[in-house]
Phi, psi and omega in degrees: 000137179286147177296154178289126180240014175066030177083001178280135178258354181261018179264134177281128183302323181290331183262322180082186182240159172280096187287349179296337184271353186235141174281165178302333180287348181096352181275139181291140178275117183269129176236098180281173185296334184267352182284138178246116180261131174249131179249142180231126178265129176246117179252122184245117179237158172280143181293153176301137182095347179271133180302138176228082187296328180297313180293327175295318180293319178297316180302313177296319183294319181296320177295319178297329180275356180084016177264088181208167001274132173253115187286327182200144173236139174228158179242157176207157172249136180239123176250136175246115180258130181246126179245141184244137174060052176208160181288152180304318182299317181293320177297316178296321180294320181291322179296318179294325176296317177296321178298311183296324187264342190213312198277338184216156173253114186296346178285325185245344186251148170247133186237141174233124175252118184232128173292140179259135178260126180260000000 
């Protein structure tokens, strides 16, 4: 199977494309000189007490590699959402809506939403 190139046909499969510049639809994201981009970081972690097998495996592997003592390993997913031409409050509200509707399960996840300053 060929690597995902975002619909671009001028990408070399062995090299790939800089997907930061392309939306999933394959259309280039246009950032004109008047566009103001706001970035919001969404960090999704498992709540204490929820099993984290990936972290357990990493903790054991670190010990086998002699990288110790490591008292605890946790995993997290970090999403960076970029919004264009809107107020900070609206971007934060949309990020929280994305968390509620897609990015996290409130039963098992703890979420931190942080505005990023560029």
